[in-house]
C-alpha positions as CSV (number, residue, x, y, z in Angstrom):
1,M,0.1,0.3,0.4
2,D,1.3,3.8,-1.0
3,V,0.7,5.5,1.4
4,V,1.7,9.1,2.5
5,I,1.3,11.6,5.6
6,S,2.3,15.1,4.9
7,Y,1.2,15.0,0.6
8,N,3.8,15.3,-1.7
9,P,2.7,14.1,-5.1
10,R,6.7,13.1,-6.6
11,P,7.3,10.3,-4.0
12,M,4.2,8.8,-4.8
13,A,4.0,9.5,-8.5
14,N,7.3,7.5,-8.0
15,S,6.3,4.5,-5.3
16,S,6.7,0.7,-5.5
17,K,3.6,-1.2,-7.1
18,N,0.5,-2.5,-4.7
19,K,1.2,-5.7,-2.5
20,R,-2.4,-7.1,-3.4
21,A,-4.1,-6.4,-6.3
22,W,-7.2,-5.4,-6.9
23,P,-10.2,-8.6,-6.6
24,D,-11.9,-9.0,-9.7
25,C,-15.7,-8.1,-8.3
26,L,-13.4,-4.4,-7.8
27,K,-12.0,-4.1,-10.6
28,K,-15.1,-5.3,-13.3
29,R,-16.9,-2.7,-10.8
30,L,-14.1,0.3,-11.1
31,R,-14.0,-0.3,-14.8
32,K,-18.1,-0.1,-15.2
33,L,-17.6,3.6,-13.7
34,R,-14.7,4.9,-15.3
35,A,-15.8,3.6,-18.6
36,R,-19.0,6.3,-17.6
37,T,-16.7,9.2,-16.4
38,K,-14.9,8.6,-20.0
39,K,-18.1,9.0,-21.8
40,A,-19.0,11.9,-20.0
41,G,-15.8,13.5,-20.5
42,L,-14.6,13.5,-16.8
43,D,-11.5,13.5,-15.2
44,A,-11.9,11.5,-12.1
45,L,-15.1,11.5,-9.6
46,L,-14.9,12.3,-5.8
47,I,-17.3,9.6,-4.0
48,S,-18.1,10.8,-0.9
49,N,-21.2,8.7,0.4
50,E,-19.7,6.3,2.3
51,P,-21.8,2.4,1.1
52,D,-20.6,3.8,-2.4
53,I,-17.0,4.1,-1.2
54,R,-17.3,0.3,-0.1
55,Y,-18.8,-0.6,-2.7
56,L,-16.1,0.5,-4.9
57,T,-12.8,-0.6,-2.2
58,H,-14.4,-2.5,0.5
59,F,-13.2,0.2,2.8
60,K,-15.9,1.2,5.3
61,G,-15.5,5.0,4.0
62,E,-16.0,6.6,7.2
63,D,-14.7,10.0,7.4
64,A,-13.5,9.7,4.3
65,L,-13.1,10.5,0.5
66,L,-12.4,8.7,-2.8
67,L,-11.0,10.2,-6.1
68,V,-11.3,7.6,-8.8
69,T,-9.1,8.5,-11.6
70,P,-8.5,7.1,-14.8
71,R,-5.9,4.7,-13.5
72,Q,-5.2,5.3,-10.0
73,V,-7.9,5.7,-6.6
74,Y,-6.6,7.5,-4.2
75,V,-8.6,7.4,-0.2
76,L,-8.2,10.7,2.0
77,S,-8.5,9.5,5.2
78,D,-7.0,9.9,8.9
79,F,-4.6,8.3,10.8
80,R,-7.6,6.4,12.7
81,F,-8.4,4.3,9.8
82,I,-4.6,3.2,8.8
83,E,-4.4,-0.2,10.2
84,E,-8.8,-0.7,8.6
85,I,-7.3,0.8,5.1
86,E,-3.8,-2.0,5.0
87,R,-6.2,-4.6,6.6
88,V,-9.1,-4.7,3.9
89,S,-8.0,-2.1,1.1
90,P,-4.4,-2.6,0.4
91,F,-4.7,-1.3,-3.4
92,L,-5.6,2.0,-2.4
93,R,-3.5,5.0,-2.6
94,L,-3.8,6.0,0.7
95,I,-3.2,10.0,2.0
96,L,-3.6,11.1,5.4
97,R,-4.5,14.7,6.2
98,N,-2.2,14.6,9.1
99,H,-4.2,17.4,10.9
100,K,-5.5,19.2,7.0
101,A,-8.8,19.9,6.3
102,H,-9.8,16.9,3.0
103,T,-10.4,19.4,0.8
104,D,-7.1,21.5,1.2
105,L,-5.7,17.7,0.8
106,L,-8.6,17.6,-2.2
107,R,-7.1,21.0,-3.3
108,E,-3.8,19.5,-3.8
109,L,-4.5,16.1,-5.5
110,V,-6.3,18.0,-8.1
111,G,-4.2,20.6,-8.6
112,D,-1.3,18.0,-8.7
113,L,-3.8,15.5,-11.4
114,R,-4.5,18.7,-13.3
115,I,-7.4,17.2,-13.2
116,Q,-10.8,19.9,-15.4
117,K,-13.6,18.0,-15.6
118,L,-14.5,16.4,-11.1
119,G,-17.9,15.0,-11.0
120,I,-19.1,14.9,-7.3
121,Q,-22.1,13.7,-5.3
122,E,-23.9,16.8,-5.2
123,E,-27.1,14.3,-3.6
124,Y,-24.9,13.4,-0.6
125,M,-23.9,16.9,0.6
126,T,-24.5,19.4,1.9
127,V,-25.4,23.2,0.9
128,M,-22.4,23.9,2.7
129,Q,-19.9,20.8,1.7
130,R,-20.5,21.7,-1.9
131,Q,-18.9,25.0,-1.1
132,R,-16.1,23.8,0.1
133,V,-15.3,21.7,-2.1
134,A,-16.2,24.2,-4.6
135,K,-13.6,27.0,-3.0
136,A,-11.0,24.0,-3.6
137,V,-10.9,23.0,-6.4
138,G,-12.8,25.9,-8.8
139,A,-16.8,25.7,-8.8
140,K,-16.2,25.6,-13.0
141,K,-14.7,22.1,-12.5
142,L,-17.8,20.9,-10.6
143,K,-20.4,18.4,-12.1
144,S,-23.2,16.2,-10.7
145,I,-22.9,12.7,-11.2
146,N,-26.4,12.3,-9.0
147,G,-27.5,8.8,-9.5
148,W,-24.4,6.9,-11.1
149,L,-23.7,4.9,-8.5
150,S,-27.3,4.0,-7.0
151,E,-28.1,3.0,-10.7
152,Q,-24.6,1.2,-10.8
153,R,-25.3,-0.6,-7.6
154,S,-28.7,-1.5,-8.5
155,I,-27.5,-4.9,-10.2
156,K,-25.7,-7.2,-7.7
157,D,-22.6,-9.4,-8.6
158,E,-22.1,-12.5,-7.6
159,Y,-20.2,-11.5,-4.6
160,E,-22.9,-9.6,-3.2
161,I,-25.7,-11.6,-4.1
162,K,-23.6,-14.6,-1.8
163,L,-23.8,-11.9,1.0
164,I,-27.7,-10.9,0.8
165,R,-27.6,-14.8,0.9
166,K,-25.5,-15.5,3.9
167,A,-27.3,-12.4,5.8
168,I,-31.1,-13.5,4.8
169,R,-29.7,-17.2,6.4
170,I,-28.8,-14.9,9.5
171,Q,-32.3,-13.7,10.5
172,E,-33.9,-16.9,9.1
173,R,-31.7,-18.9,11.6
174,A,-32.2,-16.0,14.4
175,L,-36.3,-15.9,14.2
176,Q,-36.5,-19.7,14.7
177,A,-34.2,-19.4,17.3
178,T,-36.5,-16.2,19.2
179,M,-39.4,-17.6,18.1
180,E,-38.5,-20.8,20.9
181,E,-38.4,-18.0,23.5
182,I,-41.5,-16.3,23.2
183,E,-43.4,-16.6,26.1
184,P,-46.6,-14.8,27.3
185,G,-45.8,-11.3,28.8
186,M,-43.0,-11.0,27.5
187,T,-42.9,-7.2,25.8
188,E,-42.1,-6.2,22.2
189,R,-38.5,-4.4,23.0
190,Q,-37.6,-8.1,25.2
191,L,-38.8,-10.1,22.1
192,A,-36.7,-7.0,19.8
193,G,-33.4,-7.1,22.0
194,V,-33.4,-11.4,22.2
195,L,-34.3,-11.3,17.7
196,E,-30.8,-8.9,17.4
197,Y,-28.6,-11.2,20.1
198,N,-30.1,-14.3,17.9
199,M,-28.6,-12.5,14.8
200,K,-25.5,-11.2,16.4
201,W,-24.9,-14.6,17.6
202,L,-25.4,-16.5,14.5
203,G,-22.9,-14.4,12.5
204,A,-24.5,-10.7,11.9
205,D,-22.5,-7.8,12.0
206,N,-25.7,-6.0,13.8
207,P,-28.7,-6.1,12.4
208,A,-30.1,-4.0,9.1
209,F,-32.5,-1.4,11.6
210,S,-34.3,-1.2,13.8
211,T,-36.1,-4.4,14.9
212,I,-39.8,-3.4,14.6
213,V,-41.9,-5.6,16.7
214,G,-45.9,-5.0,17.3
215,A,-48.1,-6.2,19.5
216,G,-51.9,-6.3,19.0
217,P,-53.2,-2.5,17.6
218,N,-49.2,-1.3,17.5
219,S,-49.2,-4.1,14.7
220,S,-50.9,-1.5,13.1
221,L,-48.6,0.7,13.0
222,C,-46.0,0.7,9.8
223,H,-42.8,2.2,11.2
224,Y,-43.8,0.8,15.1
225,T,-40.7,1.3,17.7
226,P,-41.0,-1.9,19.8
227,D,-42.1,-1.0,23.8
228,N,-43.2,-2.2,27.2
229,K,-45.8,-4.0,25.9
230,P,-46.6,-7.1,27.1
231,I,-47.5,-9.7,24.4
232,R,-50.2,-11.4,25.6
233,R,-52.0,-14.4,24.0
234,G,-55.0,-14.6,21.4
235,Q,-52.5,-11.6,20.1
236,V,-51.2,-10.9,16.4
237,L,-47.5,-10.4,17.1
238,L,-45.4,-8.4,13.7
239,I,-41.7,-8.8,13.2
240,D,-39.7,-6.8,10.6
241,F,-36.6,-7.4,11.0
242,G,-33.3,-8.3,9.1
243,A,-29.7,-9.0,9.4
244,N,-26.2,-6.9,8.2
245,Y,-23.0,-9.2,7.4
246,R,-20.0,-7.2,5.9
247,G,-22.4,-4.0,5.0
248,Y,-25.1,-6.3,2.9
249,H,-29.1,-6.2,4.2
250,S,-31.9,-8.7,4.5
251,D,-34.7,-7.5,5.1
252,M,-38.2,-9.8,6.0
253,T,-41.3,-9.4,7.5
254,R,-43.9,-11.9,9.0
255,T,-46.8,-11.7,11.4
256,F,-48.1,-14.6,14.0
257,G,-50.7,-15.0,16.1
258,V,-49.6,-15.7,19.6
259,G,-51.3,-19.4,20.3
260,K,-54.3,-18.3,17.5
261,M,-54.8,-15.7,14.8
262,P,-57.6,-13.4,16.0
263,K,-60.5,-12.9,13.4
264,R,-60.1,-10.3,12.1
265,I,-56.7,-11.2,10.9
266,R,-57.5,-14.1,10.1
267,K,-59.8,-12.7,7.3
268,I,-57.1,-10.0,6.1
269,Y,-53.9,-12.7,6.3
270,P,-54.8,-14.8,3.0
271,I,-55.2,-11.1,1.5
272,V,-52.1,-9.8,2.1
273,H,-50.5,-13.8,1.4
274,E,-52.4,-14.1,-2.1
275,A,-51.4,-10.0,-2.6
276,F,-47.8,-11.0,-2.1
277,L,-47.7,-13.6,-4.2
278,A,-49.3,-12.1,-7.1
279,A,-46.5,-10.0,-7.5
280,R,-43.8,-12.2,-6.5
281,D,-45.0,-14.5,-9.4
282,I,-44.9,-11.6,-12.4
283,L,-40.6,-11.0,-11.6
284,A,-38.7,-11.2,-14.4
285,P,-36.2,-8.7,-15.9
286,G,-38.3,-6.4,-18.4
287,V,-41.5,-6.0,-16.1
288,P,-42.6,-2.2,-16.0
289,L,-41.8,-1.7,-11.5
290,V,-45.6,0.1,-11.6
291,E,-47.3,-3.7,-13.2
292,V,-45.7,-5.1,-9.8
293,D,-46.9,-2.5,-7.7
294,Q,-50.3,-3.3,-9.1
295,A,-50.6,-6.7,-9.6
296,A,-50.2,-6.7,-5.6
297,R,-52.1,-3.3,-4.7
298,G,-54.9,-4.2,-7.1
299,F,-55.5,-7.7,-5.4
300,I,-55.6,-6.2,-1.9
301,R,-58.5,-3.1,-3.8
302,D,-60.4,-5.9,-5.0
303,A,-60.6,-7.6,-1.7
304,G,-61.7,-4.4,-0.4
305,F,-59.1,-3.1,1.4
306,G,-57.0,-0.5,-1.0
307,K,-57.4,1.6,1.8
308,Y,-55.4,0.2,4.3
309,F,-52.6,-0.5,2.3
310,G,-51.0,2.4,1.8
311,H,-46.8,2.2,1.1
312,G,-45.2,0.7,-1.8
313,L,-44.7,-2.5,-2.6
314,G,-41.0,-3.1,-2.5
315,H,-37.5,-1.7,-2.8
316,G,-33.8,-2.7,-3.4
317,I,-31.5,-4.1,-0.4
318,G,-28.2,-4.0,-0.7
319,L,-25.1,-2.1,1.4
320,N,-28.0,-0.5,2.1
321,I,-31.3,-1.3,3.5
322,H,-33.2,0.8,1.3
323,E,-32.0,1.2,-2.3
324,A,-33.4,1.0,-6.2
325,P,-34.7,-0.3,-7.2
326,G,-38.4,1.3,-5.4
327,I,-41.8,-0.3,-6.4
328,G,-44.3,1.8,-5.9
329,S,-47.4,3.1,-8.2
330,K,-45.1,5.7,-9.6
331,A,-41.9,3.8,-10.5
332,K,-40.9,4.2,-13.6
333,Q,-38.1,1.8,-14.4
334,K,-37.9,-2.5,-15.4
335,L,-36.7,-4.6,-13.6
336,Q,-33.5,-6.1,-14.4
337,A,-31.6,-9.0,-13.6
338,G,-28.8,-9.3,-11.1
339,Q,-32.1,-6.8,-8.4
340,V,-32.3,-8.0,-5.3
341,L,-35.7,-6.5,-4.0
342,T,-38.0,-7.1,-1.7
343,I,-41.7,-8.2,-1.9
344,E,-44.1,-6.4,1.4
345,P,-47.8,-5.2,0.5
346,G,-49.6,-5.1,4.2
347,I,-53.3,-4.5,5.4
348,Y,-52.9,-1.5,8.8
349,L,-56.7,-2.1,10.7
350,P,-56.3,0.9,12.9
351,G,-57.1,0.1,16.5
352,I,-57.0,-3.6,15.5
353,G,-53.5,-4.4,14.0
354,G,-51.7,-5.6,10.7
355,V,-50.5,-8.0,8.5
356,R,-47.5,-7.6,6.5
357,L,-45.6,-9.9,4.6
358,E,-41.9,-9.9,3.0
359,N,-39.3,-11.3,1.8
360,D,-35.8,-10.9,-0.6
361,I,-36.0,-12.2,-4.3
362,L,-34.1,-11.7,-6.3
363,I,-34.3,-11.4,-10.8
364,T,-32.3,-14.0,-12.9
365,E,-32.0,-13.8,-16.3
366,T,-35.5,-16.2,-17.0
367,G,-37.1,-14.8,-14.2
368,H,-36.5,-14.3,-10.2
369,K,-36.1,-16.7,-7.2
370,D,-37.5,-15.9,-3.8
371,L,-33.8,-16.1,-1.2
372,C,-35.7,-16.3,1.5
373,S,-37.1,-19.9,2.9
374,L,-39.3,-20.1,5.9
375,P,-43.2,-20.8,5.1
376,M,-45.6,-17.5,5.0
377,G,-48.8,-19.6,5.4
378,L,-51.4,-19.6,7.5
379,E,-50.6,-22.3,9.2
380,S,-47.3,-21.4,9.7
381,A,-48.5,-18.4,11.6
382,I,-49.6,-19.8,14.9
383,I,-46.9,-19.2,18.0
384,P,-47.7,-22.4,19.6
385,I,-48.2,-21.3,23.3
């Protein structure tokens, strides 16, 4: 790895070759990004969004900037991250700021490399951050590349799919283990804590997001925060959770009856299940996202519960828990092979309870593959306590 403690361009230019080669998956990602950079007439790209830095380098990207040129990739960071970068991304050109501001270091690097057109991720910058970059390198040199990497990241490679599959296996095993520990009187918060503990015990880095556990009427609140409400026999129980494994996320929702399913919930559960199947079964490359949304939404509407399903049908998952593509009534894109997304219809009856069912699905060259294996039918939705 090339490390410059106080920026000096000449030693870097004459430094020895990196000791470790770029992984093939990163080479392919950079090759695709550089081709678009060249086509847009840009000399380099400044990557400031942490998940995008991780996508291109495997480095988590905390408090860092990435400069991608046609031949090199420079990471501007500081002393705290030397060992991490050396461990996971020794092929990078590391420039330590040594108490300088990132923008001061960027000014020197852009000047030395004679960069005249620099792409920046305005969508992830505050107004002040953009002003500082413009002041450092010159406003006329900057051009927005908003959406470039979110589009590219929506198509997963084999390495990414492998990690998502692992996150899904962890979440499923964790839910199975947690089901054995549920007992009347346990609170929503305690159940969420047990589930998150089990995910970490089984190898997750972290939960993918704050686990949702809603019992009884709380299950109708789509993004409910677990409270100290006791879980009681005869209630509906909605659990929305996921695992983060090496940066990649999974996302699953199941709805249960504790001991038995309440009568009103028993009525809507099969409707949500059939809506899920209606959307999942048409997934294939080239299918418009709006048609996928309509398949589920139309089924729920025709069953008389349309006004009780108000959120989007699903979203992409990867380094972010919510990323492209978004599946909703106004989506304009079409499905592409390599995308991994959720399908999660629901019906929410205020004051009574709700049902949401969700799996993670890979779009293949010929159709789709449901990556989740846990059953979803009503017969599997009763917790025997």
